[in-house]
C-alpha positions as CSV (number, residue, x, y, z in Angstrom):
1,X,119.3,97.6,109.3
2,X,116.8,100.7,110.0
3,X,114.8,98.8,106.9
4,X,115.2,95.2,108.1
5,X,113.7,95.9,111.7
6,X,111.0,98.7,110.4
7,X,109.6,96.1,107.7
8,X,109.6,93.8,110.7
9,X,108.0,96.5,113.0
10,X,105.5,97.8,110.3
11,X,104.5,93.6,109.3
12,X,103.8,93.5,113.5
13,X,101.5,96.3,113.4
14,X,99.4,95.4,110.2
15,X,98.9,91.3,112.2
16,X,97.5,93.2,115.3
17,X,95.1,95.2,113.5
18,X,94.5,92.3,111.4
19,X,93.6,90.2,114.4
20,X,91.3,92.6,115.6
21,X,89.1,91.5,112.4
22,X,88.2,87.8,113.4
23,X,85.1,88.2,110.8
24,X,87.4,88.4,108.1
25,X,89.9,85.5,109.1
26,X,93.0,87.2,107.9
27,X,96.0,85.6,108.1
28,X,99.1,86.3,110.3
29,X,102.5,87.0,108.6
30,X,105.1,85.2,109.2
31,X,108.1,87.5,109.0
32,X,111.5,86.1,108.9
33,X,115.3,87.4,108.3
34,X,117.8,86.1,105.7
35,X,121.4,86.7,105.4
36,X,123.6,86.0,102.4
37,X,126.6,83.7,104.0
38,X,128.2,82.7,101.4
39,X,127.6,79.3,100.8
40,X,127.0,77.9,98.0
41,X,123.7,76.4,98.9
42,X,122.4,80.4,99.5
43,X,121.4,82.5,102.2
44,X,120.6,81.3,105.8
45,X,117.7,82.3,107.9
46,X,119.4,84.0,111.1
47,X,115.9,84.9,112.1
48,X,112.4,83.8,112.4
49,X,109.7,86.5,114.4
50,X,107.1,83.2,114.2
51,X,107.9,79.6,114.5
52,X,106.2,76.4,112.6
53,X,106.6,78.1,108.9
54,X,107.3,75.6,106.4
55,X,105.6,76.8,103.8
56,X,107.5,78.8,100.9
57,X,108.2,82.5,100.7
58,X,105.4,84.9,99.7
59,X,107.4,88.1,99.6
60,X,111.1,88.8,100.0
61,X,112.7,92.1,100.2
62,X,115.7,93.1,99.7
63,X,117.0,96.2,101.7
64,X,119.0,99.1,100.8
65,X,122.3,99.9,102.1
66,X,124.2,103.1,103.7
67,X,128.0,101.6,102.7
68,X,126.1,101.2,99.0
69,X,127.2,98.0,96.7
70,X,129.0,97.2,93.7
71,X,127.8,93.7,91.4
72,X,130.9,92.4,92.6
73,X,129.3,91.9,96.1
74,X,126.9,89.3,94.3
75,X,127.5,85.8,93.9
76,X,126.5,83.0,91.5
77,X,124.5,81.0,94.7
78,X,122.4,84.3,96.1
79,X,121.5,84.8,92.3
80,X,120.2,81.6,91.6
81,X,118.7,81.8,95.7
82,X,116.8,84.9,94.0
83,X,115.6,83.5,90.8
84,X,114.4,80.4,92.8
85,X,112.4,82.2,95.2
86,X,110.6,84.1,92.3
87,X,110.4,80.6,90.3
88,X,108.6,79.4,93.1
89,X,106.2,82.2,93.1
90,X,107.2,85.0,95.2
91,X,107.2,88.8,94.9
92,X,110.3,89.8,95.2
93,X,111.2,93.3,96.4
94,X,114.3,95.7,96.5
95,X,115.0,98.7,98.2
96,X,117.3,102.1,97.0
97,X,120.5,99.7,95.8
98,X,118.7,96.6,96.2
99,X,117.1,96.4,92.6
100,X,120.8,95.5,91.8
101,X,120.6,92.5,93.1
102,X,117.7,91.9,91.3
103,X,119.2,93.1,88.2
104,X,122.2,90.5,88.9
105,X,119.9,87.6,89.1
106,X,118.7,88.9,85.6
107,X,115.2,88.5,86.4
108,X,114.9,92.5,85.8
109,X,115.9,92.0,82.7
110,X,113.1,92.9,79.7
111,X,111.1,94.6,82.5
112,X,111.1,98.3,83.9
113,X,112.7,99.3,87.4
114,X,114.4,102.0,89.0
115,X,117.2,102.5,91.6
116,X,118.8,104.9,93.5
117,X,119.6,108.4,91.8
118,X,123.7,108.1,92.6
119,X,123.5,104.5,90.7
120,X,121.1,105.2,88.0
121,X,124.2,106.1,85.5
122,X,126.2,103.0,86.4
123,X,123.3,100.6,86.5
124,X,122.0,101.4,83.1
125,X,125.2,100.9,81.5
126,X,125.5,97.2,83.3
127,X,121.8,96.2,82.7
128,X,121.3,98.3,79.4
129,X,118.5,95.1,79.2
130,X,116.5,96.3,82.1
131,X,114.3,99.7,81.6
132,X,115.5,101.9,84.0
133,X,112.8,104.9,84.9
134,X,115.0,106.1,87.4
135,X,112.8,109.5,88.0
136,X,110.2,107.4,89.5
137,X,110.0,106.5,93.3
138,X,108.4,103.2,92.7
139,X,107.8,101.0,89.9
140,X,105.5,98.2,90.8
141,X,105.7,95.2,87.8
142,X,103.5,93.0,90.0
143,X,105.9,90.0,90.4
144,X,108.9,92.6,90.9
145,X,109.3,95.7,93.0
146,X,111.4,98.4,92.9
147,X,112.1,101.5,94.5
148,X,114.3,104.7,94.3
149,X,114.7,106.1,97.9
150,X,116.5,104.7,100.8
151,X,113.8,105.2,103.1
152,X,111.4,103.8,100.8
153,X,110.8,100.4,102.7
154,X,108.3,101.9,104.3
155,X,105.6,102.6,101.4
156,X,107.1,99.1,99.8
157,X,105.9,97.3,103.5
158,X,102.5,99.3,102.7
159,X,102.0,97.8,99.6
160,X,102.4,94.4,100.2
161,X,100.6,94.3,103.5
162,X,97.5,95.5,100.8
163,X,98.3,92.5,99.0
164,X,98.5,89.9,101.4
165,X,96.1,91.5,104.1
166,X,94.0,94.1,102.1
167,X,93.6,97.9,101.3
168,X,91.8,98.1,104.8
169,X,95.0,96.4,106.9
170,X,97.2,98.6,104.6
171,X,95.2,101.8,105.5
172,X,95.1,101.6,109.2
173,X,98.7,100.2,109.5
174,X,99.7,103.9,107.8
175,X,97.0,105.8,110.1
176,X,98.9,103.8,113.1
177,X,102.6,104.5,112.3
178,X,101.6,108.2,110.7
179,X,102.7,107.3,107.6
180,X,101.2,108.3,104.1
181,X,100.2,105.4,102.2
182,X,99.8,107.2,97.7
183,X,98.8,104.0,96.7
184,X,96.0,102.9,98.3
185,X,93.3,101.2,96.9
186,X,90.9,103.5,98.9
187,X,92.3,106.1,96.9
188,X,93.2,104.8,93.3
189,X,90.6,102.3,92.6
190,X,91.6,98.2,93.2
191,X,94.7,97.5,93.0
192,X,95.5,94.3,90.9
193,X,98.0,91.8,92.8
194,X,98.2,88.6,91.3
195,X,97.9,85.2,93.0
196,X,101.3,83.9,92.5
197,X,101.3,81.3,95.4
198,X,99.1,78.5,94.0
199,X,102.2,76.1,93.2
200,X,100.8,75.3,89.3
201,X,104.5,76.1,88.1
202,X,103.1,75.8,84.4
203,X,100.9,78.9,85.0
204,X,102.9,80.5,87.1
205,X,105.2,80.7,84.4
206,X,102.6,82.2,82.0
207,X,102.5,84.9,84.5
208,X,105.9,86.0,84.6
209,X,106.2,85.7,80.7
210,X,102.7,87.8,80.8
211,X,104.0,90.6,83.4
212,X,107.3,90.5,81.0
213,X,105.7,91.7,77.7
214,X,102.7,93.6,79.4
215,X,100.4,91.1,78.1
216,X,100.1,92.9,75.0
217,X,99.9,90.7,71.2
218,X,99.3,87.6,73.2
219,X,96.9,84.7,72.2
220,X,95.5,82.0,74.2
221,X,97.2,79.7,71.8
222,X,100.5,81.3,72.4
223,X,100.1,81.1,76.6
224,X,99.3,77.6,76.3
225,X,102.5,77.0,74.4
226,X,104.6,78.8,77.1
227,X,103.2,76.7,79.7
228,X,103.3,73.3,77.4
229,X,99.7,72.9,78.1
230,X,96.5,72.1,75.9
231,X,94.5,74.7,75.0
232,X,91.5,73.8,77.2
233,X,93.8,72.4,80.0
234,X,95.7,75.8,80.3
235,X,91.8,77.1,80.5
236,X,90.5,75.2,83.1
237,X,94.3,75.2,85.3
238,X,94.5,79.1,85.0
239,X,91.2,80.0,86.1
240,X,91.9,77.3,89.3
241,X,94.9,79.0,89.5
242,X,94.4,82.4,90.0
243,X,91.0,82.9,89.7
244,X,90.3,84.7,86.7
245,X,90.4,83.6,82.9
246,X,93.2,84.5,80.8
247,X,91.6,87.4,79.0
248,X,90.3,89.0,82.1
249,X,93.8,88.7,83.6
250,X,95.7,89.9,80.6
251,X,93.3,92.9,80.8
252,X,94.0,93.8,84.6
253,X,97.4,94.0,83.4
254,X,97.0,96.2,80.7
255,X,95.0,98.8,83.0
256,X,97.7,98.5,85.5
257,X,99.9,99.6,82.7
258,X,97.9,102.2,81.7
259,X,97.8,103.7,85.3
260,X,101.2,104.1,85.3
261,X,101.2,105.5,82.0
262,X,98.5,108.1,82.9
263,X,100.7,109.0,86.1
264,X,103.7,109.5,85.0
265,X,103.5,110.7,81.4
266,X,101.7,112.9,79.1
267,X,100.6,111.2,76.5
268,X,97.3,111.0,74.9
269,X,94.9,108.6,76.3
270,X,94.5,107.0,72.7
271,X,98.0,106.2,72.7
272,X,98.4,104.9,76.0
273,X,95.5,102.6,74.7
274,X,97.3,101.8,72.2
275,X,100.4,101.6,73.9
276,X,98.9,98.5,75.9
277,X,97.2,96.3,73.6
278,X,93.9,98.5,72.7
279,X,93.1,99.4,68.6
280,X,89.7,100.5,69.9
281,X,90.4,103.7,72.2
282,X,86.7,103.3,73.4
283,X,86.8,100.1,74.5
284,X,89.7,101.2,76.4
285,X,87.8,103.7,78.2
286,X,85.5,101.2,78.9
287,X,87.1,98.2,80.7
288,X,89.6,101.1,82.3
289,X,86.2,102.7,84.1
290,X,85.0,98.9,84.7
291,X,88.6,98.0,86.2
292,X,89.3,101.0,88.8
293,X,85.8,103.3,88.8
294,X,87.0,105.9,86.7
295,X,87.9,107.4,83.4
296,X,91.2,107.7,82.3
297,X,91.1,111.4,82.3
298,X,89.9,111.7,85.8
299,X,92.4,109.2,86.8
300,X,94.7,111.5,85.7
301,X,93.3,114.8,87.2
302,X,93.7,113.1,90.0
303,X,96.8,111.1,90.0
304,X,99.3,112.0,87.6
305,X,102.1,114.1,88.4
306,X,101.5,116.6,85.7
307,X,98.0,116.4,84.2
308,X,97.8,117.5,80.6
309,X,95.1,120.3,81.4
310,X,98.1,121.7,83.8
311,X,95.1,121.7,86.9
312,X,93.9,118.7,88.6
313,X,90.2,118.4,89.3
314,X,88.9,118.6,92.6
């Protein structure tokens, strides 16, 4: 319950700060609480902080549980409802054992995720299709975000504020709450936050597919096939929905994966370039600097947990 009400307060602080920036014309976040009731139609809303919300969910956070969680507590109706929200464009987040619910829904199959260390062994055995990275405190895979700590709801909340209201509001919210926001875009360069609530189902299907395979070895023809569209139609609708050309979108996804590898692994930059889909390391270095404002080596020295040089740049 601390996570449920804490997130409500965090988003309220963000709303107040956003309202103090009238020139920016930022939206107000409408927070609602949902509870699984056993109804085969799925969860019901039991609390809404703001009336008049008739649109779909932009984000859905599954909180942790002090009592723990077992897969048997899930239900087909709940899993189907989670898949429905994801298919409609919502970003889904699982805090601590909340990642188990996401795994039960099948959404994490073939994707990277983390969970609480006490659940890691059982999680890996039950969900072999999920690429579990239990040593990471948070895995932000674009449309699916999982975190390992019981109190990680705070950082996940700030991550969502950053996406929905911008890095400036997220940083100001963290300062007001006297919290550290280590992933702030003002520190690490722009974080890619894909637009998912555009309402174009065919393009959203392609986005989910690209997120799942890391946008490696993909072609316009393959994307068009996934969408069931002609290539020319795909180009037009993709840019209208996401604001980016398909090639630009794939570049942002690849750079995002490269940032993760630079932060959490000691692989060489050339190897990382190859892993995320670039055969030419020079092209990768140039694109990485264009997107983040830093060379790959500079990024690792600043933000890597274990820089290869053994010392971080000041």
